[in-house]
C-alpha positions as CSV (number, residue, x, y, z in Angstrom):
1,M,-88.4,4.9,-67.5
2,N,-86.1,3.4,-70.2
3,M,-84.9,0.0,-69.2
4,E,-82.6,-0.4,-72.1
5,K,-78.9,-0.2,-71.3
6,N,-76.6,1.5,-73.8
7,Y,-73.0,0.3,-73.3
8,G,-71.6,2.2,-76.3
9,C,-68.7,0.8,-78.2
10,V,-66.6,-1.6,-76.2
11,L,-64.2,-2.6,-79.1
12,R,-61.4,-0.1,-79.4
13,L,-59.2,0.2,-82.5
14,H,-55.7,1.3,-81.3
15,N,-53.8,1.0,-84.6
16,L,-54.4,-0.1,-88.2
17,Y,-51.6,-0.6,-90.7
18,I,-50.5,-2.5,-93.8
19,E,-47.9,-5.0,-92.7
20,E,-47.2,-6.5,-96.1
21,M,-48.3,-5.8,-99.7
22,G,-47.1,-6.9,-103.1
23,F,-47.9,-7.2,-106.8
24,I,-46.2,-9.6,-109.2
25,R,-47.0,-9.2,-112.9
26,E,-46.0,-12.3,-114.9
27,S,-48.3,-11.7,-117.8
28,D,-51.2,-9.4,-118.9
29,P,-54.0,-10.3,-116.5
30,N,-57.1,-11.3,-118.4
31,K,-60.5,-9.7,-117.8
32,I,-61.5,-12.5,-115.4
33,D,-61.4,-11.6,-111.8
34,P,-58.6,-13.1,-109.7
35,E,-59.2,-16.1,-107.5
36,L,-59.0,-15.0,-103.8
37,M,-57.8,-16.7,-100.7
38,Y,-58.3,-15.3,-97.2
39,S,-56.7,-15.9,-93.9
40,R,-56.6,-14.4,-90.4
41,A,-54.7,-14.7,-87.2
42,I,-55.4,-13.2,-83.8
43,I,-52.5,-12.8,-81.4
44,S,-52.6,-11.6,-77.8
45,N,-50.0,-8.8,-77.2
46,G,-49.8,-9.2,-73.5
47,D,-50.8,-5.6,-72.8
48,G,-54.6,-6.2,-73.0
49,T,-54.6,-5.7,-76.8
50,R,-54.8,-8.2,-79.6
51,S,-53.3,-7.9,-83.1
52,V,-55.6,-9.2,-85.8
53,R,-54.0,-10.0,-89.1
54,L,-56.2,-10.2,-92.2
55,R,-54.5,-11.4,-95.4
56,V,-55.9,-11.6,-98.9
57,D,-54.1,-13.3,-101.7
58,G,-55.3,-12.9,-105.3
59,A,-54.1,-14.8,-108.4
60,Y,-55.0,-14.3,-112.0
61,S,-55.0,-17.2,-114.4
62,G,-51.9,-16.0,-116.2
63,G,-49.7,-16.0,-113.1
64,T,-50.1,-12.4,-112.1
65,R,-50.8,-12.2,-108.4
66,F,-51.1,-9.8,-105.4
67,H,-51.3,-9.9,-101.7
68,I,-52.1,-7.6,-98.8
69,Q,-51.8,-8.2,-95.1
70,M,-53.3,-5.7,-92.8
71,V,-53.0,-5.6,-89.0
72,G,-55.4,-4.0,-86.6
73,V,-54.6,-3.7,-82.9
74,F,-57.8,-3.9,-80.8
75,M,-58.9,-3.9,-77.2
76,V,-62.2,-4.8,-75.7
77,D,-62.8,-2.0,-73.2
78,A,-66.0,-2.9,-71.3
79,P,-67.3,-0.8,-68.3
80,E,-68.7,-4.0,-66.9
81,E,-67.2,-7.5,-67.3
82,I,-68.5,-9.3,-70.4
83,D,-68.5,-13.0,-70.8
84,D,-65.7,-14.8,-72.6
85,E,-67.9,-15.8,-75.6
86,T,-68.9,-12.3,-76.3
87,R,-65.3,-11.1,-75.9
88,E,-64.1,-13.7,-78.4
89,T,-66.9,-12.8,-80.9
90,L,-65.8,-9.2,-80.8
91,Y,-62.2,-10.2,-81.6
92,T,-63.0,-12.8,-84.2
93,D,-66.0,-11.2,-86.0
94,N,-66.2,-7.5,-85.3
95,T,-62.6,-6.7,-85.9
96,L,-62.8,-8.2,-89.4
97,A,-65.9,-6.2,-90.2
98,I,-63.9,-3.1,-89.3
99,M,-60.8,-4.0,-91.2
100,F,-62.3,-5.4,-94.4
101,P,-63.3,-2.1,-96.1
102,Y,-59.7,-0.9,-95.8
103,V,-58.4,-4.1,-97.3
104,R,-60.9,-3.8,-100.2
105,A,-59.8,-0.2,-100.9
106,Q,-56.1,-1.1,-100.9
107,I,-56.6,-4.0,-103.3
108,T,-58.4,-1.6,-105.7
109,L,-55.5,0.9,-105.5
110,L,-52.9,-1.9,-105.8
111,T,-54.5,-3.4,-109.0
112,T,-55.0,0.1,-110.5
113,Q,-51.3,1.1,-110.4
114,P,-49.8,-1.6,-112.7
115,G,-51.8,-0.6,-115.7
116,I,-54.4,-3.3,-115.6
117,D,-58.1,-3.1,-115.2
118,P,-58.6,-2.4,-111.5
119,F,-60.2,-5.2,-109.5
120,Y,-63.1,-3.9,-107.5
121,M,-63.5,-6.4,-104.7
122,P,-67.2,-6.9,-103.9
123,P,-68.5,-6.4,-100.4
124,I,-68.7,-9.8,-98.8
125,N,-69.5,-11.2,-95.4
126,I,-65.9,-11.8,-94.4
127,T,-66.8,-13.2,-91.0
128,G,-69.1,-15.8,-92.5
129,L,-66.5,-16.7,-95.2
130,L,-63.7,-17.2,-92.7
131,K,-66.0,-19.3,-90.4
132,E,-66.8,-21.5,-93.4
133,L,-63.1,-21.8,-94.2
134,D,-62.4,-22.8,-90.6
135,K,-65.1,-25.5,-90.8
136,E,-63.7,-26.9,-94.0
137,S,-60.1,-27.0,-92.6
138,K,-61.3,-28.9,-89.5
139,A,-63.2,-31.4,-91.6
């Protein structure tokens, strides 16, 4: 008899969209990759879903810059009640892991269009990065 329970996926993605995106070219960007800044916000929608906003701002040394803000609407749909800590981890960590590849792809497309060398954003542990930024902002 198999004692292992399989709960399946309890985090449901209801919608994913770009809320804001922009590119401002002030000079020819040099070959150096842009400096990146990340932020996120999680907002309860009142209907059992939460909107997760992930924003990435990039700035080249010559003043050229870009930004993208993506929103994912998620719901934790568990057949059995899960504890609050697990629920929060799903919203704070797992949602970002789902959204980040889409943000990376859009940044590549955005930087390709203006006639500069496209910026291929490397895969990173976005959850770890934002946790580190949270620690720094609290210190």
